[in-house]
C-alpha positions, 0 to 999 in steps of 0.5 A: 500500500502506498501510504503517501497516496492514501486519501483521508476524508474529513469527518462530516460536520454534525451541527452548525451553530448559528449565533445571533448578535443583535443591536441590543435595544433591550439594554439601552442606553448601554448599547446606544452609540458613543458618537460615531462608535457603536456599542455592540451588545455582544461585546458588553463586558460581564465581570470584565469579560465580553458577553459573547465569550461566554457563549463561544466557550459553551459552544466550543466545549460541546465539540461544535467547531463551526459558527455562523455569526450574524450581526448588524453591518454596523457592528462588523468591524468591532466584532471582527476585531474582537474574535481575531484579537488576543482577548478571545481565546476561541478556536472556533471557525467563525463565519461572520455575516452581516445584515443592513438594519438600524436600531429603529428597524430590527430584522426578525429572527425568522428573516435572518434565518431565511436570509442566511439559510444557504449557509446552513446545510445541516442540522443547526443550533440557534444561540443568542449572544446574550446567553450566560450558560450554567456550568451544570448544563453543558450544550452537549446535554441538549445535543444528546437529547436531540440525538436520542429523540431524532433516532426514536421519534423523528425529532424536529427540534429541542429547546432549553428552559430554566427557572426564572430568577428573582432580582435581589432587593436593592437593585434598581428594579423599582425604577424600571418596572418588573422584569418580563413575565414568562409565557406559560408552557405545557410539557410532558416531563417523562418523555421530555416533550414540549407540547405548547408555548403560549404566544403574545397573541394568545395572551391578548385573546385570553390572558386568563385561560390557556386553550389546549386540544383534548387530543393532546391531553389524552395522549399526554395525561401527565403534562405539566403547566408552568409560567415560571420558566424562561426560554433560553432561546437556544434551539437544536433544529433539524435542517427541515425546520428551515424548509418549513420556515421558508413556507411561513413567510409571515412569521417574524419572531422564531420564539414568539411565532414560529416555534409555538406553531412548530409545537402544534405540528406534533398533533395537528393532522391538517398541518402535517398533511399540508407540509407533508412533502417537507416533513417526510424528508425527516428520517429517523430510526428505520426500526422505529418507523417500521414499528409505527407502520404496524402499530394498531394505534397509528391511524386512530391515535388520539395524539392527532386532532380531528382534522380530516386527513389529506387524501395523499397522506398515508399512515406510513407518512405519519411521524412523531415529529417530536419537539424536545425540551430540557428543563433546568430548575436548580435555582442556585445554578440557573442560566440567564439571558442578559435581555434587561438592565436588571439581568445585566446587573444581576449576572455581574453581581452573581459572578462576583460571589465566586471571586476572591479579591480579583485584582490585576495580576500584573505588578505594574497594574497592581501598583496603580491601586493605592494601598490605602484603598479598601476593596472588598474580596467580592469585587473585580478590578480590571487592568490598567485601572487607577484607584486612589487613596481612601476609596472604598469599593464593595461588591462591584465590577470596575472595568479596564483603564478606569480612573477612580479618585480619592475618597470615592464610595462605590457599592454594588456597581458595574463600571465599564471600561475607561470610566472616570470618577472624580474625588468624593463621588458616591455610587450606589447600585449603578451601571456606568457605560464606558467612558462615563465621567462623574464630577467631583462629589456627585452622587448617583443612586440606582442610575445607568448611563450611556457611554460617554455621559458626563455627570456634573460636579455635585449632581445628585441623581436617583433612579434615572437613565442618563443619556447623552441627549438629555444634557446635550439639549441644554445649550447653557451647560458648560458640560454641553459645550465641552461635549459638543467639541468632543463630538465635532 
């Protein structure tokens, strides 16, 4: 045998990860533009680590090697620079694609999947860029659930849900209102089958009741109903799901419209008949298919509704087409989607609980922190950050390249990179966007600022979103004149 001429075939790729990185309108003003510079949601630091890095690490540990990363064209430069920088430790092969939209007019998830369907030739995993996974639930657990269901039940998709968290007291939830209430879902825990997902339209029609088909309840009498589970927006899907999506052009949101519709395909005879051509391309276990053909319950199964069958549909074409579900209900170790300002603050504080005096490792950076500064052991200080004497920092995240003056009091806060806090300032449960400047002896309580915002000397502000447009509207303020020169 001529060993030199032996051809080696590369392994067939099983899954492609589709990573969606949107504008992040739910985190305004942190994601509002800083002059002409965009502030991508995917790059917002959580415990001084870009948000997207948590997702990339989760994907990489599962064995997935290829990622289709979709972001607005305006964010391409910043995200491209990050994934090719030393900051990112990922070895994933990332195909960065962009779409042309604006903050005011976002593309729906369904539109993006349709637009880039040509780049998704196999089964795929949809993952949002704002997902912080739980260490106890690796992505491989979802992939294995999907593999088992695909073999036995011709699975269409598998989704991941987790117990909603309760914000701690003292956060600025009072000012911004309660977090979004999860929509009710119905699932069968024994087989891990998701049967029903309520939609905003369902809630508008009847907010007090949930309409369920008797055929579904007869087939699954041990179902559970819950309105306390959050959708991770992580979905493992068959390639055929994209083919179905191409036939439902009026759907915009994958989570609120298409996925609830997909659940109904499991037990709606009319839907299965209408989309039989697409659904019949799904191949599961041959032995299971043969067993189903010989099942006496196949044509009269109560799992199917009362819609008349199509003349072209035979019993052998009817498949389970299961929608799987994995539920994580450990309250102490739950994942989180960073889709509100409250969640952004909460996840930063939660990650602090596992730290022990996280100061910069480099001696040069450590020398920038005055020995008379008091920093609690559950705080994090970024590289190249200067902290002056008699300053107290408790349970807070201080970003990179920040300057903290003398006698400053910072409690329960998150400061992004390049913030400047002058002497005598008091900050309590605040989030400061990058390059925020806080003047001498100012006091902020439960506030969040846009990147580049300037708080005037001696200002006292409670429970406000501080955006650049607010103080730019006053032509008499010295701060305005200074800022206008910067922007020009």
